[in-house]
C-alpha positions in Angstrom: -18.7 -12.4 8.5 -21.9 -10.7 7.5 -24.0 -12.9 5.1 -27.4 -11.4 4.2 -28.6 -12.4 1.0 -30.8 -10.2 -1.3 -30.8 -6.1 -0.8 -31.2 -4.5 3.0 -31.6 -0.4 3.5 -32.2 0.5 6.8 -32.5 4.4 7.5 -32.3 5.8 10.8 -32.3 9.1 12.4 -29.9 9.7 15.4 -29.5 13.2 17.4 -26.1 14.4 17.6 -24.1 18.2 18.2 -23.7 18.2 14.3 -25.4 17.4 11.3 -24.3 14.4 9.3 -24.8 11.2 7.6 -22.9 8.2 8.8 -23.4 5.6 5.6 -21.9 1.8 5.2 -22.4 -0.5 2.4 -21.6 -4.1 3.0 -21.4 -6.4 0.0 -21.1 -10.4 0.6 -21.0 -12.9 -1.8 -19.6 -16.6 -2.5 -16.6 -16.5 -3.8 -13.3 -19.5 -4.2 -10.7 -19.1 -1.9 -7.4 -18.7 -3.5 -4.4 -17.1 -3.7 -5.2 -15.1 -7.0 -8.8 -14.4 -6.0 -7.2 -13.0 -2.7 -5.0 -10.6 -4.5 -7.8 -9.5 -6.8 -9.9 -9.0 -3.6 -6.8 -6.5 -2.3 -6.2 -4.8 -5.7 -10.2 -4.1 -6.0 -10.2 -2.3 -2.6 -7.3 -0.3 -3.0 -8.6 0.4 -6.6 -11.7 1.8 -5.3 -9.8 3.7 -2.3 -8.2 6.1 -5.1 -10.9 6.0 -7.3 -13.4 7.2 -4.2 -10.8 10.0 -2.8 -10.5 11.2 -6.0 -14.0 11.3 -6.8 -15.8 11.7 -3.6 -13.3 13.3 -1.4 -11.4 15.6 -4.0 -13.4 16.4 -6.7 -16.8 16.8 -4.7 -15.0 17.9 -1.1 -18.0 15.3 0.1 -16.1 13.5 2.8 -13.1 13.5 4.9 -12.6 10.0 3.6 -14.1 7.0 2.0 -13.3 3.7 3.7 -13.1 0.6 1.7 -12.4 -2.9 2.9 -12.6 -5.9 1.0 -11.8 -9.1 2.2 -12.3 -13.3 1.7 -12.7 -15.7 3.9 -12.6 -19.8 3.8 -13.7 -20.8 7.1 -16.6 -22.0 7.8 -17.7 -21.3 4.1 -16.3 -19.5 0.9 -17.2 -15.9 1.1 -16.0 -12.5 0.1 -17.2 -9.5 1.9 -16.7 -5.6 0.3 -17.2 -2.6 2.5 -17.8 1.2 1.8 -18.3 3.6 4.8 -18.0 7.5 4.9 -19.4 10.4 6.6 -20.9 13.5 4.8 -23.3 16.7 5.3 -26.7 15.3 5.1 -27.8 17.2 2.4 -24.5 15.5 0.2 -25.0 11.9 0.8 -27.3 11.5 -2.3 -25.2 12.7 -4.8 -22.2 11.0 -3.7 -24.3 7.5 -3.2 -24.9 7.8 -6.9 -21.0 8.5 -7.2 -20.2 5.5 -4.9 -22.7 3.3 -7.0 -21.6 4.5 -10.0 -18.2 3.9 -9.7 -18.5 -0.1 -8.7 -20.6 0.0 -12.2 -17.2 0.9 -14.1 -15.1 -0.8 -12.1 -17.7 -3.7 -12.9 -18.0 -3.3 -16.6 -14.7 -1.2 -17.7 -12.5 -2.4 -15.2 -9.6 -0.4 -13.0 -8.1 2.7 -14.9 -4.6 1.5 -16.1 -2.9 4.2 -13.9 -5.4 2.9 -11.2 -3.8 -0.3 -11.6 -0.7 0.3 -11.9 -0.1 2.5 -8.8 -1.6 -0.8 -6.8 0.5 -2.7 -8.3 3.6 -0.8 -7.5 2.7 -0.1 -3.9 1.8 -3.5 -3.4 5.3 -4.5 -4.7 7.1 -1.8 -2.7 5.1 -2.7 0.5 6.2 -6.6 0.3 9.4 -5.7 0.3 9.1 -4.0 3.2 6.9 -6.5 5.1 9.8 -8.8 4.3 12.0 -8.2 7.2 9.3 -7.8 9.5 8.5 -10.7 12.0 5.2 -10.1 12.5 4.6 -10.7 8.4 6.3 -14.0 8.9 4.3 -15.3 11.7 1.2 -14.2 9.9 2.4 -16.2 6.6 3.8 -19.1 8.0 0.2 -19.1 10.0 -1.6 -18.8 6.7 0.2 -21.7 4.9 -0.1 -23.9 8.1 -4.2 -23.3 7.9 -4.8 -23.0 4.4 -2.1 -24.5 2.5 -1.5 -21.4 0.7 1.8 -19.8 0.5 1.3 -16.2 -0.2 4.5 -15.4 0.1 6.5 -17.6 -3.1 5.9 -16.0 -6.2 4.1 -13.1 -4.8 5.9 -10.7 -7.7 4.5 -12.4 -10.6 1.0 -12.6 -9.3 1.0 -9.5 -8.6 2.1 -8.3 -12.1 -0.1 -11.2 -13.9 -3.1 -10.1 -12.5 -5.0 -7.6 -15.3 -7.5 -4.8 -15.3 -9.8 -7.5 -17.0 -9.3 -10.0 -14.0 -10.4 -7.3 -11.6 -13.9 -6.1 -14.0 -14.5 -10.3 -14.0 -14.1 -10.9 -10.7 -15.7 -7.7 -9.5 -18.6 -8.6 -11.8 -19.1 -11.5 -10.6 -19.4 -10.5 -7.2 -21.3 -7.4 -7.2 -24.1 -8.8 -9.7 -25.0 -11.3 -6.7 -26.8 -8.3 -5.4 -26.5 -9.1 -1.5 -25.9 -5.7 0.0 -26.8 -3.7 3.0 -27.3 0.0 3.1 -27.3 1.5 6.5 -27.4 5.1 6.9 -27.7 6.9 10.0 -28.4 10.6 9.8 -28.6 13.3 12.6 -30.2 16.5 11.1 -29.8 20.2 12.0 -30.8 21.0 15.7 
């Protein structure tokens, strides 16, 4: 797990056949590991995927997609990691970064939109029903229970439905305000 404290920025040039700017942002911070926090991190991940698909990909046409990954760890310490990655034309990178940061600020101050939260919850409940029929899911659920003591199956639907936009807002605000961020950009300029 990535654990750099404070802010770090590294931009470097690497020649490639096509001009492109590849950006990865990695946030990390202290987060208590719990079933609810794990669920909130998953919801935050999915909400930001929806937001960036709309604002960066569709509205700006700036990239094929923005990868968003959020996870919590318990061992050796309780931590969270949140990563954002995308490729774009070098000339569009600064504008897209403004959108990336603006939308993180929005979710940290206002929470997710009701529409996006509803989509995420519906998707999670549907996916859970499908997973209950897969052996791999049960193997993972049993392993998680044996290693953490946390049951991610019982009460799943109730937990999903109980999480509010304010819960996600408060979680995001607390997590991102720790200001542990690495921004790494590889730029491949035109030949």
